[in-house]
VEXDREN-2710 file (C-alpha; in Angstrom, 1 decimal):
% VEXDREN-2710
k/r/px/py/pz
1/UNK/56.7/86.8/324.9
2/UNK/59.9/84.5/325.5
3/UNK/59.0/83.2/327.9
4/UNK/55.1/83.4/327.7
5/UNK/55.2/83.9/331.4
6/UNK/56.8/85.8/333.9
7/UNK/57.4/84.2/337.6
8/UNK/56.4/86.9/340.2
9/UNK/59.4/85.5/342.4
10/UNK/62.1/85.9/339.8
11/UNK/61.4/89.7/338.4
12/UNK/60.9/93.0/340.0
13/UNK/58.0/95.0/340.3
14/UNK/59.3/97.1/337.1
15/UNK/60.2/93.9/334.9
16/UNK/56.5/92.4/335.8
17/UNK/54.9/96.1/334.5
18/UNK/56.9/96.3/331.2
19/UNK/56.0/92.4/330.5
20/UNK/52.4/92.9/330.9
21/UNK/52.1/96.4/329.0
22/UNK/54.2/94.9/326.3
23/UNK/52.2/91.5/325.8
24/UNK/48.9/93.3/326.4
25/UNK/49.3/96.0/323.6
26/UNK/47.9/95.4/320.4
27/UNK/50.8/97.8/319.0
28/UNK/53.4/94.7/319.6
29/UNK/51.8/92.4/317.3
30/UNK/54.4/90.7/315.3
31/UNK/57.0/92.1/317.7
32/UNK/59.2/88.8/319.7
33/UNK/60.4/90.1/323.3
34/UNK/62.6/88.0/325.0
35/UNK/62.6/88.3/329.1
36/UNK/65.6/87.6/331.4
37/UNK/68.1/86.8/328.6
38/UNK/71.5/85.2/329.9
39/UNK/74.1/86.3/328.0
40/UNK/77.0/83.9/328.3
41/UNK/79.6/85.8/326.4
42/UNK/79.5/89.1/328.0
43/UNK/82.1/91.7/326.3
44/UNK/82.9/93.3/329.7
45/UNK/82.1/90.3/332.3
46/UNK/82.3/86.8/332.5
47/UNK/78.3/86.7/332.0
48/UNK/75.5/88.8/332.0
49/UNK/71.8/89.5/331.5
50/UNK/69.2/91.7/329.5
51/UNK/66.5/92.4/331.2
52/UNK/64.1/92.5/328.0
53/UNK/65.4/92.1/324.2
54/UNK/62.7/93.8/321.8
55/UNK/62.6/92.5/318.4
56/UNK/60.8/94.7/316.2
57/UNK/60.0/94.5/312.7
58/UNK/61.6/96.7/309.7
59/UNK/62.9/99.2/312.8
60/UNK/65.8/96.9/315.1
61/UNK/66.3/95.4/318.0
62/UNK/66.2/97.2/321.3
63/UNK/67.6/95.6/324.8
64/UNK/66.0/97.3/327.8
65/UNK/67.3/97.7/331.4
66/UNK/64.6/97.9/334.1
67/UNK/65.1/100.0/337.1
68/UNK/61.6/99.6/338.7
69/UNK/63.0/101.5/342.3
70/UNK/60.9/104.0/344.2
71/UNK/63.9/106.3/344.7
72/UNK/67.1/107.0/342.8
73/UNK/69.7/108.8/343.1
74/UNK/73.7/108.7/341.6
75/UNK/76.3/110.1/344.2
76/UNK/80.3/109.9/343.4
77/UNK/79.9/108.6/339.7
78/UNK/78.0/105.5/341.8
79/UNK/74.1/104.9/341.1
80/UNK/72.0/103.7/344.4
81/UNK/68.4/102.2/343.7
82/UNK/65.6/102.5/346.5
83/UNK/67.0/101.8/350.2
84/UNK/69.7/99.3/348.8
85/UNK/72.8/100.9/350.1
86/UNK/75.0/98.9/347.6
87/UNK/76.4/101.2/345.1
88/UNK/76.4/100.2/341.4
89/UNK/79.2/101.5/339.7
90/UNK/78.5/100.7/336.3
91/UNK/75.1/102.2/335.9
92/UNK/71.9/101.3/334.0
93/UNK/73.1/102.9/330.7
94/UNK/75.9/101.0/330.6
95/UNK/74.1/97.8/331.5
96/UNK/72.2/98.1/328.9
97/UNK/74.9/99.2/326.3
98/UNK/76.9/96.2/327.4
99/UNK/74.3/93.8/326.9
100/UNK/73.2/95.1/323.7
101/UNK/76.9/95.0/322.3
102/UNK/77.4/91.4/323.7
103/UNK/74.0/90.0/321.9
104/UNK/74.9/92.0/318.7
105/UNK/78.2/90.4/318.6
106/UNK/76.8/86.9/319.4
107/UNK/74.0/87.1/316.7
108/UNK/76.5/88.2/314.2
109/UNK/79.1/86.1/314.3
110/UNK/76.6/83.3/314.0
111/UNK/75.1/85.1/310.9
112/UNK/76.9/87.7/309.3
113/UNK/73.4/88.7/307.4
114/UNK/72.2/90.7/310.7
115/UNK/75.3/92.9/310.7
116/UNK/73.2/95.6/309.2
117/UNK/70.3/95.5/311.6
118/UNK/69.7/98.1/313.9
119/UNK/70.8/97.3/317.6
120/UNK/70.3/99.8/320.3
121/UNK/69.9/100.0/324.3
122/UNK/67.8/101.9/326.6
123/UNK/66.5/102.5/330.4
124/UNK/63.1/102.0/331.8
125/UNK/62.7/103.7/334.9
126/UNK/58.7/103.1/335.8
127/UNK/58.2/104.4/338.9
128/UNK/60.1/107.7/339.2
129/UNK/61.1/110.7/336.7
130/UNK/64.5/111.1/335.3
131/UNK/65.6/114.2/333.2
132/UNK/69.2/114.2/334.3
133/UNK/71.5/114.8/331.4
134/UNK/75.2/114.0/330.5
135/UNK/77.5/112.8/327.7
136/UNK/77.1/109.0/328.6
137/UNK/73.4/108.8/327.5
138/UNK/71.2/110.0/324.8
139/UNK/68.4/111.9/326.7
140/UNK/66.1/109.9/324.3
141/UNK/67.1/106.4/325.1
142/UNK/65.0/106.8/328.8
143/UNK/61.4/105.9/329.4
144/UNK/60.9/107.5/332.5
145/UNK/57.5/107.6/334.6
146/UNK/56.3/110.3/333.0
147/UNK/56.6/108.9/329.5
148/UNK/55.7/105.4/330.8
149/UNK/52.5/106.7/331.8
150/UNK/51.9/109.2/329.1
151/UNK/51.7/106.8/326.1
152/UNK/51.8/103.1/325.1
153/UNK/54.7/101.5/325.8
154/UNK/55.0/100.4/322.0
155/UNK/55.4/103.8/321.0
156/UNK/57.5/104.7/323.1
157/UNK/60.3/102.0/322.5
158/UNK/59.5/102.9/318.4
159/UNK/60.4/106.1/318.8
160/UNK/63.8/105.5/320.4
161/UNK/64.4/103.5/317.4
162/UNK/63.4/105.9/314.9
163/UNK/66.0/108.4/316.8
164/UNK/68.9/105.9/316.6
165/UNK/68.2/105.3/313.2
166/UNK/68.4/109.2/312.7
167/UNK/71.4/109.2/315.0
168/UNK/72.8/106.5/313.1
169/UNK/72.5/108.4/309.7
170/UNK/73.7/112.0/311.0
171/UNK/77.0/110.0/312.3
172/UNK/77.6/108.3/308.8
173/UNK/78.4/104.6/310.1
174/UNK/79.7/102.7/307.1
175/UNK/77.5/99.8/308.2
176/UNK/73.9/101.2/308.4
177/UNK/71.6/101.7/305.4
178/UNK/68.8/103.9/306.3
179/UNK/66.8/102.6/303.6
180/UNK/67.0/98.8/304.4
181/UNK/64.2/98.0/306.6
182/UNK/65.5/95.6/309.0
183/UNK/65.1/93.3/310.3
184/UNK/62.8/91.3/308.1
185/UNK/59.9/89.0/310.2
186/UNK/62.2/86.3/308.7
187/UNK/65.5/87.7/310.3
188/UNK/63.1/88.5/313.6
189/UNK/62.8/84.7/314.2
190/UNK/65.7/83.8/313.4
191/UNK/67.2/86.7/316.2
192/UNK/64.8/84.7/318.7
193/UNK/65.9/81.0/317.3
194/UNK/69.6/81.9/317.9
195/UNK/69.2/83.8/321.7
196/UNK/66.1/81.4/322.9
197/UNK/68.3/78.2/323.8
198/UNK/70.5/80.2/326.3
199/UNK/68.0/80.6/328.7
200/UNK/64.6/77.9/328.6
201/UNK/65.3/74.7/329.1
202/UNK/64.5/71.5/331.1
203/UNK/66.4/68.2/332.0
204/UNK/65.8/65.0/331.9
205/UNK/68.1/62.0/333.2
206/UNK/67.7/58.8/331.6
207/UNK/69.8/56.0/332.8
208/UNK/70.7/54.1/329.2
209/UNK/73.2/51.4/330.5
210/UNK/76.9/52.1/330.8
211/UNK/76.6/54.6/327.5
212/UNK/74.3/56.6/328.5
213/UNK/73.9/58.6/332.4
214/UNK/72.3/61.7/331.8
215/UNK/70.9/63.7/328.6
216/UNK/69.4/67.5/328.4
217/UNK/65.6/68.0/326.9
218/UNK/65.2/70.6/325.3
219/UNK/62.4/72.0/324.1
220/UNK/62.3/72.3/320.3
221/UNK/60.9/75.5/318.5
222/UNK/57.4/73.5/317.9
223/UNK/57.0/72.9/321.5
224/UNK/57.9/76.4/322.4
225/UNK/55.2/77.6/320.4
226/UNK/52.9/75.2/321.7
227/UNK/53.4/76.7/325.2
228/UNK/52.7/79.9/323.8
229/UNK/49.1/78.1/322.7
230/UNK/48.9/76.7/326.1
231/UNK/49.2/80.7/327.6
232/UNK/46.9/81.8/324.9
233/UNK/44.0/79.5/325.4
234/UNK/41.9/78.6/328.2
235/UNK/40.7/75.2/327.0
236/UNK/42.7/73.4/324.2
237/UNK/43.5/70.1/322.8
238/UNK/46.9/68.8/322.0
239/UNK/47.1/66.3/319.3
240/UNK/50.2/64.4/317.9
241/UNK/51.9/61.0/317.1
242/UNK/53.8/58.9/319.4
243/UNK/56.9/60.5/320.8
244/UNK/56.1/64.2/319.7
245/UNK/56.4/65.8/323.5
246/UNK/52.8/65.6/324.3
247/UNK/53.8/64.4/327.8
248/UNK/56.7/66.6/328.3
249/UNK/54.4/69.8/327.5
250/UNK/51.3/68.3/330.0
251/UNK/54.2/68.4/332.8
252/UNK/55.2/72.2/332.1
253/UNK/51.5/72.8/331.6
254/UNK/51.0/71.5/335.5
255/UNK/54.1/73.5/336.8
256/UNK/52.7/76.8/334.9
257/UNK/49.3/76.3/336.3
258/UNK/50.8/76.0/339.9
259/UNK/53.1/78.9/339.2
260/UNK/49.8/81.0/338.2
261/UNK/48.4/80.1/342.0
262/UNK/45.9/77.6/340.3
263/UNK/44.9/74.2/342.0
264/UNK/46.0/71.8/339.0
265/UNK/44.2/67.9/338.7
266/UNK/46.5/65.8/336.4
267/UNK/45.3/63.1/335.1
268/UNK/45.9/60.1/332.8
269/UNK/44.6/56.2/332.5
270/UNK/47.0/53.6/332.9
271/UNK/49.1/52.6/336.3
272/UNK/52.3/53.0/335.0
273/UNK/52.3/56.1/333.1
274/UNK/50.6/57.6/336.6
275/UNK/53.1/56.3/339.1
276/UNK/55.8/58.0/336.5
277/UNK/53.6/61.4/336.4
278/UNK/53.2/61.5/340.1
279/UNK/57.1/60.7/340.2
280/UNK/57.6/64.0/338.3
281/UNK/55.2/66.1/339.8
282/UNK/56.1/65.5/343.4
283/UNK/57.5/68.7/343.7
284/UNK/54.4/70.4/342.6
285/UNK/52.1/68.7/345.7
286/UNK/49.9/69.5/347.1
287/UNK/48.9/72.3/344.5
288/UNK/49.1/69.7/341.6
289/UNK/47.3/66.3/342.5
290/UNK/48.6/64.1/340.0
291/UNK/46.8/60.5/339.4
292/UNK/45.1/58.2/337.3
293/UNK/41.3/58.4/336.1
294/UNK/40.2/55.5/338.5
295/UNK/42.5/56.1/341.0
296/UNK/40.9/59.6/341.4
297/UNK/37.7/58.4/341.7
298/UNK/38.0/56.0/344.1
299/UNK/39.6/58.5/346.2
300/UNK/36.8/60.9/345.6
301/UNK/33.9/58.4/346.2
302/UNK/35.6/57.1/349.1
303/UNK/35.4/53.3/347.8
304/UNK/37.5/49.9/347.6
305/UNK/37.4/48.3/344.5
306/UNK/35.6/44.7/344.4
307/UNK/38.6/41.7/344.5
308/UNK/37.7/40.9/340.8
309/UNK/36.0/43.7/339.6
310/UNK/34.8/43.7/335.9
311/UNK/35.1/46.2/333.5
312/UNK/31.6/47.7/333.9
313/UNK/33.0/48.7/338.0
314/UNK/35.6/50.6/336.3
315/UNK/33.2/51.9/333.2
316/UNK/30.2/52.5/334.7
317/UNK/29.8/51.9/338.3
318/UNK/32.8/53.5/340.0
319/UNK/32.0/57.0/337.5
320/UNK/28.4/57.1/338.9
321/UNK/29.5/56.5/342.6
322/UNK/32.3/59.3/342.3
323/UNK/29.8/61.8/340.6
324/UNK/26.8/61.5/343.3
325/UNK/29.8/62.0/345.9
326/UNK/31.2/65.4/344.1
327/UNK/26.9/66.4/343.8
328/UNK/26.5/65.5/347.6
329/UNK/29.5/67.1/349.4
330/UNK/28.9/70.7/347.2
331/UNK/32.4/69.5/345.7
332/UNK/34.8/72.3/346.7
333/UNK/37.7/69.8/348.3
334/UNK/37.5/68.1/344.7
335/UNK/37.1/70.7/342.5
336/UNK/40.3/72.3/340.5
337/UNK/40.9/75.7/338.9
338/UNK/42.4/73.6/335.8
339/UNK/42.3/70.4/334.5
340/UNK/45.2/68.4/332.5
341/UNK/44.8/65.3/330.8
342/UNK/47.4/62.9/329.2
343/UNK/46.5/60.1/327.0
344/UNK/43.3/61.9/326.5
345/UNK/42.2/59.8/324.1
346/UNK/41.8/57.0/326.5
347/UNK/39.7/59.0/329.4
348/UNK/37.3/61.1/327.1
349/UNK/34.5/59.0/327.4
350/UNK/30.6/59.7/327.8
351/UNK/30.8/57.7/330.8
352/UNK/33.7/59.9/332.4
353/UNK/32.5/62.8/331.4
354/UNK/29.9/64.0/333.9
355/UNK/32.3/63.4/336.5
356/UNK/35.3/65.5/334.7
357/UNK/32.7/68.2/334.1
358/UNK/32.0/68.6/337.8
359/UNK/35.7/68.4/338.9
360/UNK/36.6/71.5/336.7
361/UNK/35.5/75.2/337.8
362/UNK/33.6/75.9/334.9
363/UNK/32.8/72.5/334.0
364/UNK/34.0/71.2/330.6
365/UNK/32.3/73.9/328.5
366/UNK/34.2/77.1/330.2
367/UNK/36.3/76.1/332.7
368/UNK/40.0/75.6/332.1
369/UNK/41.4/72.6/330.8
370/UNK/44.3/70.9/328.6
371/UNK/44.3/67.7/326.5
372/UNK/47.0/65.9/325.2
373/UNK/46.5/62.5/323.0
374/UNK/47.0/60.5/319.9
375/UNK/43.8/60.2/318.3
376/UNK/44.4/58.7/315.4
377/UNK/46.4/55.4/316.7
378/UNK/46.3/55.4/320.2
379/UNK/43.2/54.6/321.2
380/UNK/44.0/50.5/321.8
381/UNK/41.4/50.1/324.6
382/UNK/38.5/50.0/322.3
383/UNK/36.5/52.6/324.5
384/UNK/34.3/54.4/322.5
385/UNK/32.3/54.1/318.9
386/UNK/31.5/58.0/319.0
387/UNK/34.7/60.1/317.6
388/UNK/36.5/61.9/320.4
389/UNK/35.6/65.2/318.3
390/UNK/32.1/65.0/318.7
391/UNK/32.1/63.9/322.1
392/UNK/34.1/67.2/322.8
393/UNK/31.7/69.4/320.9
394/UNK/28.7/68.3/322.3
395/UNK/29.7/69.5/325.4
396/UNK/32.5/72.5/324.7
397/UNK/31.9/73.8/321.4
398/UNK/34.9/74.5/319.0
399/UNK/37.9/74.3/320.6
400/UNK/41.7/74.9/319.0
401/UNK/43.3/72.0/318.1
402/UNK/46.8/72.2/318.1
403/UNK/48.8/69.3/316.3
404/UNK/52.7/68.5/317.5
405/UNK/54.4/66.6/314.4
406/UNK/58.2/66.2/315.3
407/UNK/59.0/63.5/316.9
408/UNK/61.5/63.9/319.7
409/UNK/61.9/60.2/321.1
410/UNK/62.7/57.7/318.3
411/UNK/65.5/57.5/316.0
412/UNK/64.9/58.0/312.4
413/UNK/64.8/54.0/311.7
414/UNK/62.5/53.3/314.6
415/UNK/60.1/56.0/313.6
416/UNK/60.2/54.8/309.8
417/UNK/59.1/51.2/311.1
418/UNK/56.5/52.5/313.2
419/UNK/54.9/54.7/310.5
420/UNK/55.0/51.6/308.4
421/UNK/53.9/48.6/310.1
422/UNK/51.4/51.0/311.8
423/UNK/49.6/51.6/308.8
424/UNK/50.0/55.6/310.2
425/UNK/47.8/58.0/307.6
426/UNK/49.7/61.1/309.0
427/UNK/53.6/61.5/309.3
428/UNK/55.8/63.0/311.6
429/UNK/57.2/66.2/309.3
430/UNK/60.4/66.0/311.4
431/UNK/62.5/63.3/313.2
432/UNK/64.6/65.1/315.5
433/UNK/67.1/63.0/316.9
434/UNK/70.2/61.8/315.2
435/UNK/70.4/58.3/313.3
436/UNK/72.1/55.9/316.0
437/UNK/72.5/53.6/312.8
438/UNK/70.9/50.6/315.0
439/UNK/68.3/48.8/312.6
440/UNK/65.0/47.8/314.5
441/UNK/65.4/44.1/314.3
442/UNK/62.7/41.7/312.8
443/UNK/62.9/38.0/314.1
444/UNK/60.4/35.3/313.3
445/UNK/59.3/31.9/314.9
446/UNK/57.2/29.3/314.1
447/UNK/56.2/27.7/317.7
448/UNK/56.5/28.8/321.2
449/UNK/59.5/26.9/322.0
450/UNK/61.2/29.1/319.0
451/UNK/59.9/32.3/320.0
452/UNK/61.5/31.4/323.7
453/UNK/64.9/30.6/321.8
454/UNK/64.9/34.0/320.1
455/UNK/64.2/35.9/323.2
456/UNK/67.0/34.3/325.2
457/UNK/69.6/34.9/322.5
458/UNK/68.5/38.5/322.1
459/UNK/68.7/38.9/325.5
460/UNK/72.0/37.7/325.5
461/UNK/73.0/39.7/322.7
462/UNK/71.8/43.1/323.8
463/UNK/73.9/41.9/327.4
464/UNK/77.1/42.1/325.6
465/UNK/76.1/45.0/324.0
466/UNK/76.4/47.1/327.1
467/UNK/72.5/46.9/327.8
468/UNK/71.1/46.4/331.5
469/UNK/68.0/45.3/333.3
470/UNK/66.8/48.9/333.7
471/UNK/67.4/49.8/330.2
472/UNK/65.0/47.3/328.8
473/UNK/61.2/46.3/328.9
474/UNK/59.3/43.4/326.9
475/UNK/56.1/44.5/325.7
476/UNK/53.4/41.6/324.7
477/UNK/49.8/41.9/322.8
478/UNK/48.9/39.3/325.6
479/UNK/48.3/39.3/329.2
480/UNK/51.2/39.2/331.8
481/UNK/50.6/35.6/332.6
482/UNK/50.3/34.5/328.7
483/UNK/53.1/36.2/327.5
484/UNK/56.7/34.7/326.0
485/UNK/58.6/36.4/328.8
486/UNK/56.3/34.9/331.7
487/UNK/57.3/31.5/329.9
488/UNK/61.1/32.0/330.0
489/UNK/62.6/28.9/331.8
490/UNK/66.5/29.5/331.3
491/UNK/69.1/30.7/333.8
492/UNK/69.5/33.4/334.4
493/UNK/66.9/34.9/332.5
494/UNK/64.1/33.3/334.6
495/UNK/65.1/35.0/337.3
496/UNK/65.6/38.4/335.9
497/UNK/62.2/38.4/334.3
498/UNK/59.5/40.3/336.0
499/UNK/56.2/41.6/335.7
500/UNK/56.0/45.3/335.5
501/UNK/54.6/45.8/339.0
502/UNK/57.0/43.7/340.7
503/UNK/60.0/44.4/339.1
504/UNK/62.9/45.4/341.2
505/UNK/65.8/47.7/340.2
506/UNK/67.9/44.3/339.1
507/UNK/64.4/43.0/336.8
508/UNK/63.9/43.5/333.1
509/UNK/60.3/44.4/333.5
510/UNK/57.3/42.8/331.1
511/UNK/54.0/43.9/330.7
512/UNK/51.2/44.1/327.9
513/UNK/51.3/46.9/325.3
514/UNK/48.3/48.5/327.2
515/UNK/49.7/49.0/330.1
516/UNK/53.0/50.5/328.7
517/UNK/51.6/53.5/326.7
518/UNK/52.7/56.7/327.4
519/UNK/55.9/55.3/328.5
520/UNK/59.2/55.0/327.0
521/UNK/62.5/53.1/327.3
522/UNK/66.1/52.6/325.9
523/UNK/65.9/48.9/324.6
524/UNK/61.9/47.7/323.5
525/UNK/61.3/43.9/322.9
526/UNK/57.7/43.2/321.1
527/UNK/56.5/39.7/321.4
528/UNK/53.7/37.8/320.4
529/UNK/52.8/38.9/317.1
530/UNK/50.7/37.1/315.3
531/UNK/49.5/39.7/313.0
532/UNK/49.6/43.6/311.9
533/UNK/46.7/43.6/310.3
534/UNK/43.5/45.2/310.7
535/UNK/42.9/48.5/312.6
536/UNK/43.0/46.6/316.4
537/UNK/46.2/44.7/315.7
538/UNK/47.9/48.1/313.4
539/UNK/47.3/50.2/316.3
540/UNK/48.6/47.9/318.9
541/UNK/51.7/47.2/317.3
542/UNK/52.5/50.9/316.5
543/UNK/52.1/51.6/320.2
544/UNK/54.5/49.3/321.0
545/UNK/57.0/50.1/318.5
546/UNK/57.0/53.8/319.2
547/UNK/58.1/53.5/322.8
548/UNK/61.7/52.5/321.8
549/UNK/64.1/55.4/322.5
550/UNK/67.2/53.5/321.2
551/UNK/66.8/49.8/320.4
552/UNK/63.8/48.1/319.0
553/UNK/63.6/44.1/318.5
554/UNK/60.3/42.3/317.4
555/UNK/59.4/38.9/317.3
556/UNK/56.8/37.8/315.2
557/UNK/55.2/34.6/314.3
558/UNK/55.8/33.4/310.6
559/UNK/52.1/34.3/309.9
560/UNK/52.7/37.8/309.7
561/UNK/55.7/37.6/307.6
562/UNK/54.4/38.5/304.6
563/UNK/52.0/40.9/306.2
564/UNK/55.5/42.5/307.4
565/UNK/57.1/42.4/304.1
566/UNK/54.0/44.3/302.5
567/UNK/54.2/47.1/304.3
568/UNK/58.0/47.7/304.5
569/UNK/57.7/47.6/300.8
END
């Protein structure tokens, strides 16, 4: 089913009934059904829509017009549905036929190999009987209330295509060959792939200096399948390397949870990502509560952290206080129907699991939850010696794991650099973005003064190329106070550089790699690289480099030069 859900406010009762009958019918296994397909190039009108396009392997493509009215009449050549006084001069059969011809024309132009596939149309009246006859339609092109309730809808639609094929044989249509069992399963996928981009996409605006103000981020084919998996499983883990769209799907999961009437808790670990996710899901409040894990624990516990908290406060004391509060209150106010966790490799720890278990209805074992994470290289906080899979299996048993493999963030040269220098065991199956021909720049310094000079000269170079403050982020393996950006003492850069948590719109933010996890920026500087050897150093480097959407600059100490050359070789 594409889309895999149907929104109550966007579809009639009749369309929803048809949708669920097709979705829940075991006989439709292998079919592809598109709902509410916009038709930009309509044969008769400026644009149009098909209620359903049903793609049945080896039989054909059926365009359905659904009229879910409780009363139907035709008077003076015009059609009237229910109590609506507005006349429909075309009628449902012509609507269905014109939509079918428009879709067929579009598909055959895109792929002439689809010319011999049978395309037909039909009308469904799920709530009223219909036995009128006319030379304008065939009686077997109708599914009325009696037929709708007498047999599975799948059987009725297959019968229509069988009659259509017989009709074409009798009329000696030159293009039709009854011996061809079309469309093949491969053609079904091709038809869906050609039609699908027309009607479901999300928009994300990115400011990239003067060169780029806004772009459309379409779901990749892989992400469509991931969203189908999301709908089919109450509990699921999405795993993938950096840049494979995990956060995008997590946000869509929150939207769909809200659309289904569920109270959703959306968590992540670090503050910058939490702030960004909260802005992206602001329109979904209050049904969707988006927070960092620790901020949510503080809210539940009703406590204020110490002025200078130790790690033990966040990892042991706070989870215990929040857990006790959930138990004391009976938890209803803070128990959610669905739990979504982004960057889950940082959140799923033994010390947090009891709190998470009581936060979702049904618990971790049987509740509804979605985890998104990179469990190969992005656990850079050194959080747990126990593998994620073991922690999860002990609490929830076997859970489906969906692996995302297409990089849709980085250009090819940055993706390749991250894979080589980050020491990845896995590889991207594909890099979606085109080659922008900007080679990642690696510069070496001998001492701190040399790194300062490199940082300033490269910033000046980017400024000349049209990058501005909002395009650039400087990341370091060190804390904010100890990093290279904090030590710049040359105007105007001394005034332009600010820690990320205090940076304004005219400032270039800098922060640690840890703080910027899950985020991205057009141009990324990675500073203070002394080594890329060893699991911890290579993981940190991989996380840093994969933040770059357009431009990557690496400032490394001479001591790391041999390791870099060896990795790139």
